[in-house]
N, C-alpha and C positions, 0 to 999 in steps of 0.2 A: 717827661720820661715815658718811653714806650711801655705798654703793659706787658706782663709776662706772656699773654697770648700772642701779642704782636711779635715779641722776640722768638717765640716758639715757631710761629708760622714762617718767619723769615730765616729760620735756622739753616735751611739749605741754600736759599738764594743769596744770603749774605756773603757766601764764599765766592760767588761768581764774579769774576773780574777783579778780585782783590789782589793787590800787589804782594809779592813775597815778603814775609816778615823779616825784620832786621833789628839789630840792637841787642840789649841784654835779655837773655831768655827768662821766661817765667817758668820756674821749676815746679813740677808736680810729682810728689813721691808715689812710688808704686811698690807694693810688696807682692812677689810672686815666687812659687816654688820652681826655681830653675834647675835644682838638683834634688835627688831623693825620689821617693815613691810617687809623688804627684807631679814630677817634672814634665810628663807628657802634656799635662794641662797647662802648666806654667809656660812652656815653650810656645804654645799656640797663642796665649794671651800676650806674651812678650812680642811676638811677631805682629799681632794685630795692632797693639799700641804703637809699635814702631811705624807701621804703615800709616796709621792715623796721624802720628806726629809729622811725618814727611808731608802728608797731604795738607794738613791744616796750616803748616808753615809756608807752603807754597801758595796759600790762599789767605794771607793776612794775619795768621797767628791769633794772638789775643791783642786786639787794638793796635796792630802793627808790630808787636813784639813776638819773637818766636817762642814756641812752647817746647820745653824739654821734660820728658817723663823719665825721672831718675829711678831705675828699677833696682830693688834690693832683693837678694836671694834669701828666702826663709828656710831653704833646705828641706822643705816639706815637714817642718817641725813646728808645732804650736809654741814651743818654748822660745824658738827663735823669733816667731811672730810677736811674742810679748816683748822681747828685747828691742826689736826694730820699731815697734809701735811706740814704746816708751821714748826712744830717741826722737822720733818724728813729732810726737806730742810736745816733748820738751823744747824742740826747736820752734814751736808755735806755728807749725804748718797748718794752713786752713783746710787742706783736703788731702786725702790719702785714697789711692785706688788699691784694691786687693784685700786679702789674698784671693786665690782662685779655688780654694777648697774649704768646705764648710768648717772643719775643725780649726783651721787657721783663722777664719773670720770670727769664730766664737771666742778664740783666745784674745783677739784684739779688742773686742767689744767693751769689756769692763774698764779698759784703760783710757778710753777716748775722752771721757768727760764731755764738756760741751764745746770745747775750743777747736776741735778737729772733726771734719766730716769724713767718714769712711764709706767708700762705695765698694762693697764686697762683690767679687766677680763670680761667686758661686750662687746658683739659683736656690740652693738648699737652705740658705739663711733667710729667715723671715723676720726681720728686725722690727722692733717697736720703738726703739730709741729715736728721738727726733733727728739725730744727726748721723744715722746709719741707713744706707740704701743698698739694694742688691740688684745684680744684673739679671737679665733675661726674665722669663716667666716664672713665677713662684711655684715651688713644688706643691703648694696648696691648690694650684690649678692643674699642674702637670699630672699628679697622681690620679685624680678623678678622670682627667682626659685620657689617660692610658686605658682605663677600664671601659670608658665610653667608646673609644675607638675600637676596642676588641669586641664589645657588645654589638656595636653597629656593623661590624663585619660578620656577625652571626655566631660568634663563639659563645658557647654555653658552659664549657668546662675549661678552666684555665689553671695554670700553675704559677707560682711565684718563688723565686729564690733570691734572697737578699744577703748582703754582707752585714756584719754586726757592728759596723761603724756608725757614726752620727747620721749619715745619709740613709743607711738601711733602717735605723731605728725610727727616723722620721717617716719613712715609707710605711713601716708597720702600722703606725698610728693612723695615718691618712688612708691606708688601704682598708682598715677596719671600718672607719667612719663612712667611706665611700660604699663599701659592699653592704652596709646596713640600710642604704637608701632604697626606697620602694622601687625605683626605676631599674634596679639591678636584681630584682627578685628572680629573674629567669636565668641568671648567670651565677656560677659558683666557683670558688677557688677550691679545687679538689686536692691540692697539695701546696703547702707553704713551708719552705725550707730555709735554713739559715746556715751561714758558714763564716769563718774568719778570713779576712783578706790575705792572711799569711798562709792559708791552707794550700797545699800543692795539688790536691785532688778533692773533688766533691762527688765522686762516683756513687757513693752510698746515697747521697741526697737525690742525685739524678735517677738512680734506680727506683727509688720510692716514687718519684714524680712520674716516671715512665709507666709504672704499674697502674696509675690512675687514668691513663689515656687522655691527657689534656689536649685541647686543640691548639693551644698557644701558651707561651711562657713569658713572664715578665722577669727580666734579669736586672737586679739593682746592684751593680758592681762596676768598678772602673779599672782601667789599666790591666795589670797582670791578673788581678782577681777576675775580671771579665773574661780574659783568655782562659783561665782555669775552668770556668763554667762551660764555655764553648767546647773546650777540649774534652771535658768529661761527658758532655752531651754526645759528641761525635763518637767517643769510645764506647758509650753505652748504647748507641744506635737510636738516640732520640733526636729526630730531625723534624721539628715543628717550628712554626714562625716564632721568632724571638723579638720582643719589644723591649727596647732599652733606651738609655739616656743619650742626649746629644753629646755628652762628654766623651762618648766612645766613638764619635764620628771622626776618627783620626785615620786618614787614608794610609799613612805609612804603617801604623799598627795593624790595620785590617789586612794589608797585603801579607804581613807575616802570619796572620791567622787563616789565610785562604785554605790550607790543607784540612782545616776542621771547621770551617764556617757552615752554618745552616743554609738551606736553600733560600730562606727568607729572613732578612734581618732589617728591622724597622726602627727608626729613631724619632723621638720628638725633636723638632727643629724650629727654626725661626722663619719669619716672613721673607727674608731675602732669598729663600729657596722657592718661594711662590711668585717670583718675579714675572713669569709669563701670565699668571692669573691676575696680577694687580697692574692693570694697564694704564692707570692714571692716578692723579692725586698726589698729596704731599708725601705719603709713604713711598710711593713708586719713585718720586724724585729723590728721596733719601736713600733708597736702595740703589738707584743709579749712581748717586754720589759715592756710596760704599764701594761699588764695583769700579768706579773711576779711580778711587784711591789705590785699589789693588793693581789696576792697570798701570798707574804711574809707578808703582813699586816693581812692576814686572813679574808679579807672582799671582797665583790663583788664591782666592780667599779660602781660609779654612772653614769647614762646616761649623766649628765651634767659636767663630770669631765674634762672640757676643760682647767682648770688651770694647768694641768700636763705639757703641752707643754710650756707655758710661763715660768714656773719655770725651765724647762729643758733648754730653750734658754738662760735665764739669767745665769744659772750655766755654760753653754757652753762658754758664753762670759767671765766670770770670770776665767774659766780654761785657755782660750786662752790668756787673757790679764793679768792675775794675780789678786789676791784678792784686791790689792791696786789700781785697775783701777779707773779712773775718770768717771763721768757720761758722759762726752763728748766722751770718748773712747768707752764706752759701747754702746752709741747711734750709733756711726759710725760702730761698729762691727755688730749690728743687722741690720742696714740699708743696709749693703752690704751682708748679709747672704743669701745664696741660696743653693738649693739641700740639705736642712736640713730636715731629716726625723723625723716626729713627729707622735704621735698617731692620730692626726687630719688631717694629709696630708703631702705633700712635700712643705716646705716653700720656698718662694722666695720673699724677701722684696725689690728687685731691681725695681719692677714694680711701686713703689711709694705708693702702698696700704700697710698701716702699720699693716695690719693683716697678711700679708704674704701668704694668702690662696685665693682660688677663688671658683666659683661655681662647679668646678671639684671635690671639696672636700666635697660636700654635699651628704648625704644619707638620704632618708626618711624612717622612721620606724613607725610601727603601734603598739599600745598598745594592747597586748593580755594577760590579767591577768591570764588566765588559763594555760599558757605555762610556762615552766621552764625559758625561756629567758625573758619573759615579754614584751620585745621590739623587734619586728621582722622586718627586712628590707623589704620594699615594693618597693625599687628602686635599681638601679645599682649605683655605685659611679658616681657622676655627676648629679643624679636626674631622669634619665629616668625610668619610671615605669617598674617593673618586670612583 
């Protein structure tokens, strides 16, 4: 039997020249918010998983059988996540992808037991359970990387505004730990504000921030809440660089925000945006595969297409173990996986971080709507400013 390392190194080339998959599909359950407040995120992940399904089935599927990702709508409700997860676990499914927002994944976690692997598509979840994994780079890396990027740009006075949901609360804790470090002694948070995602205006918070003359602002909010912050900044006359999450890299949404966008809007993103800087090696091959999948589908990849790699990792597990693998076997496979090249970086789950990535896999990009690319790297892989 090949080693896990061998399977990982062959993850890209194993698809080359494979015949299209035929026969009875291998079904993998997916929970996503296709409606409700988190639907903007769910739509991106649904599209990404659909693109991957088409690509992998054109290249052999799982040991010759096609893959079908069966997507269930959780309606952006943790209560629905509980209901759907109970059904999937009761059916003894070995693996589940989703949901794509932190509160949904938190609702699923206590139900899973040991028989079903869950691969959360939100970077905000930092699981310790042996059978739960999370997509993209962990917020444990992202939050310190935000402040490091701003520090390395020369900012000494910064502001933060966060929503009071689970993601915002996590940022609060990590922000405090980061700013207490000696290497941030020359930078300070001069204003730290909070708001509810349901608020229609944050003008009072932005006015207090503006009075402190920060050089940049960290915005921890998504969807309509993110738009609320940007609109209030515009109305208050605060036009400073905004640093925010990749979840807000939604081109259709940003087009709607153009009347009140700041001059500089920067996002933490993934290595597939550093394609020109990564000229060779397994990760470059995996990134090329990612773009080939989207070319086959006839669409451009979304900036938040981070569900490609979780789908690929789960398929790699079922290829190695067979479609009849148990959840316990899939969990053990992923936990031992290393040197696995994906579009977001080189995965190594042996560290105990159930994301498999680190701050070395972060790239910062700037929104430039007048360019063909729309999102342009402003850092090297690892986050050092260009």
